[in-house]
Structure formats: structure tokens, C-alpha cells
N, C-alpha and C positions, 0 to 999 in steps of 0.2 A: 484543537478543538476538542472540547471535552463535554459531553452528554447533550450538545445542542446542535451539532452540525447537522446538515441536511444539503440535498442537492443544490439548492439555490445559493447557499452561503458559499459552498465550494465552487460553484461557477462564478460568483462575485469575486472570490480570491484569485481564481485563474485569470480572469479578466484584468485585474489591477496589479497583480504581483508576478510578473514574467520572470523575474529574478529570484524567485523563491527558492531558497536552498534547503529548508528543513520544514517538513510537514508531519504533525502528530496528530492523529485521530483516536480518540479513546471514548468507547460507549456511544459512537455515532451510528445508531441504528437506522437513521433515516438517510444515510449516504449510500447510493447505489453503485454497483460496479461501474455502470455507464458514465456516472458523474465523475468518479475518481478517475476513470480512463480519459476522460475529455480534459480534466484538470491537468493531469501529468503530461499530457501532449502539449500544453501551453506552458509548463514548468520545466522546461528543458535544462535548467540549471540545478534542479533538485539533486542534492546529494545524500540527504538522510529522510527516510520514511519510516514512521512507527504507526502501527495499526494494531490497536488493542481493544479487545472485546467488540469487534466489529464483524459482520460477515463479508466475505468476498470469495471470489472464485479464482481457480487456477487461470483462467483467461485475464483476469485483472493483473495478476502477477506478471504474465507474459507482456501485457500491453505496458506496464510500468517499465520492465527491462528495455523494450524496445524504444519507448519514448524519453527515458532518462539515461542516457548513456554514462553521466557522470555519478550515477548513484553508487555511494561507497558503503552506506549503513543502512541495513534493513532490520527492523525489529517487528516481529509478529507475535500475537497472543489470540488464542481461540477461546470462545465461550461455548459452553454447551457440550453435548455428546458428539463426538465424531467417531469414525473408523479410523483411529489414528494412524495404523501403518499405511493403508492403501492411500489415504488422502495426503498424508504428509509426504510419502514418497513421491507422488505425482507433483506436489507443490515444490518440493526440493529440487526435483528435475526442471521445472519451470524456471526456477530461480537460477540454477546452474546453466541453463542454456541461454538465457535471456539476460543475465545481468553481469557481464564479463569484468567490469571494474569493481564489482563489489569487494570490499574488504572485510565486511563484519556482517554476518546475518545470525539472528538469535531468535529462536522460538521461546518466548518468555512463559514460565509456568503459569497456568491458570490457577486463581485462588481456590 
């Protein structure tokens, strides 16, 4: 999804696509942490997740790791101003602790 995603669309996908293996969210500002968490709980086969130019929390990363044990690829990109060292350290720790099968994780550079 790019530029049009919202909680309702994500919920629809979750209900219809239990065998979803790849999800890419780009500039989906209307997608909440709760909707993404509920979606990944239903998409237990998810292997690849890319989130670009969206807001999300450390709790969302933890939930993704717990709900998607087969996740092998995670791509993240942030938009806006952040306290890079503090927040990225916490998020990196959440990834390390909750995504044991992860083979590739990448913070994509912001434009």
C-alpha cells in the first residue's frame, strides 16, 4: 500500500489474506499501531515487512516480532525529526529481542 492505506483497509487485508507473506506500507499515515498489530496477529506467515514514511512505536515492533515468528526481512524508514540515538537504540533492541528468525533488517535512509 502506498499513500492510501488506513486501518479499515489493513483490517480487510488481514481478514482475507491469512497466508500473506509480504507487506509494504509507504506513506500510510492513517494506519495506526493497533491496526498493524491486529493485522500481523492474523498474518502469521508474514516473512517480509517494509514500513516507509510511517509513524510507529517500539511496541508495534515487539508485537510484530511476537506475532510473526517467520519474519525474515524487515525494512524501516523514518520521516521527520527524531532523537536518533535514543529511539533507534530502543527500536533495535526491540527487534533483536523479538525477531529471532530475522535475517535482514535495514534502516533505509530518509530523503
